[in-house]
DOVEX-179442 format. One line per field, with one value per residue (C-alpha): x, y, z. Coordinates in steps of 0.001 Angstrom, whole numbers. Last residue first. Example, Ala and Ser with C-alpha at 12.3 -4.5 7.8 and 13.67 -1.06 7.14 Angstrom:
u = 13670,12300
v = -1060,-4500
w = 7140,7800
END
This chain:
u = 1037,1457,-1745,-104,3553,5738,8607,12193,13928,17641,20101,24036,25785,26067,23837,20115,17240,13867,10662,8207,4412,2190,2509,5075,3392,292,1068,2945,-615,-3132,-562,-615,-4102,-7002,-8764,-10632,-8552,-8436,-6598,-5280,-6150,-3986,-5327,-2328,-3019,289,1829,3165,5983,5168,4430,7139,10232,12298,10108,12334,15562,15063,14152,10029,8898,7171,7306,6783,9215,9461,12291,13341,12125,8377,7760,5171,1701,-272,2271,888,-205,1343,4077,2497,-166,1780,3737,393,-114,3566,4056,5853,9063,10252,12838,11225,14077,14745,11647,11975,14989,13697,10614,12729,13903,13330,10973,10845,8139,7850,5466,2722,59,-3748,-6150,-5727,-8080,-10400,-7166,-6090,-3528,-181,812,3805,4590,6077,6927,8086,9575,9082,10852,9371,12864,11204,10842,6930,5553,3908,2367,2534,688,1410,-1088,-430,1271,-164,-98,-2315,-1120,-2406,-1654,-2748,-3480,-6441,-6583,-6378,-8212,-10956,-8644,-7202,-5742,-8284,-9920,-12320,-15447,-16635,-17292,-21344,-22166,-21123,-23358,-22677,-20252,-21132,-17675,-18447,-15770,-14172,-14117
v = 9256,12953,13801,14092,14252,11104,10532,9201,8305,8067,5788,6206,4384,1253,1760,1557,2708,3489,4419,6178,7410,4198,2029,4272,7532,6697,4904,8339,10061,7548,7429,11863,11227,12761,15735,15953,17665,20945,22631,20553,19478,16459,14795,13397,9392,8697,10998,14201,15990,18306,16750,14139,16750,17720,21299,21481,21777,25300,26710,27626,30678,32914,35698,36066,34907,36679,34689,37246,39791,37758,35999,37891,36232,33147,32131,30315,26756,23193,23186,23487,21613,18652,18655,17592,14590,13633,13479,15987,14374,15236,16796,20155,22063,19272,19189,22934,22084,19627,21818,24706,27946,28202,29857,29205,29550,28540,28864,31033,31656,30315,32116,32094,31137,28384,27260,27022,24801,26468,27102,25925,27698,26282,28665,27073,29760,30761,33649,37157,38791,40034,35940,34847,32490,28894,27728,24753,25289,23120,22504,22459,20166,16782,17310,18924,19247,22254,22382,25209,27343,29103,33076,33866,36962,34616,32412,29021,26790,23902,24707,27299,26635,27465,31279,31805,32702,29839,27412,23406,23012,19428,18277,15897,13492,13752,10187
w = -7048,-5569,-3539,96,-109,-608,1645,1314,4403,3501,5939,5930,8622,6077,3329,4509,1856,3714,1507,3656,2511,2821,5834,7997,7599,8435,11518,12226,11695,13791,16624,16427,16713,14497,13600,9955,7377,5789,8622,10938,14292,16304,19241,21675,21900,20130,22648,21591,23715,26214,29278,28309,28799,26031,25869,29381,27854,25785,29380,30027,30108,32850,31165,27846,24772,21867,19504,17001,14302,14756,11035,9521,8615,7258,5067,2074,2487,1142,3144,6806,5593,4493,7605,9479,7354,6843,10865,12769,14366,17975,19368,18839,17407,15413,13954,13151,11357,9130,8399,7422,8016,11707,14564,17625,20662,24855,27592,25664,27983,28616,30522,34371,37297,35238,33895,30389,29032,28293,24811,22897,19889,16579,13820,9884,7736,4235,2640,2117,2868,5816,7218,6075,8322,8165,11529,14112,17447,20446,22951,26765,29320,28693,24945,22289,18452,16576,12706,10709,13504,14907,15652,18933,20400,21925,23763,22038,24369,24031,20340,19688,18679,14898,13854,13381,10167,8532,10410,10526,13260,14549,13662,10728,10054,6820,5218
END
């Protein structure tokens, strides 16, 4: 059952999430980590094909607004997971895959100064934990661990044959 978020007046925009400034639209998936917030989105490349984007936004402080620390755009969800170095839970992945692109993809990776080197995003401060808050368009706020637990319970089947392992996942809404 969806949880009420306290926002009931459609004439007033919903409250901003951590790391979101007045000029920043919400992303379909946001995952909070110790060092900031990951924003995941579906975009369109120049040919109109869907691509998947992630950006790490530093948590704002009283003296400094939020800023982008790192970002990437990948051709498919598996490549995005590989670039991030952590699994995107199925419940969050469905939000990205089942939506139309929200805008054009950048021509190239855009980095604002100062930025993190690519290997820095693999440090614990930038990786989700079981208690990381996950916000998804059209779904109640939950934890990263809860989504992973749900993945392992009902949406995954694994077959192993020697060194080969195959994971089959069911999309939400499919029997």
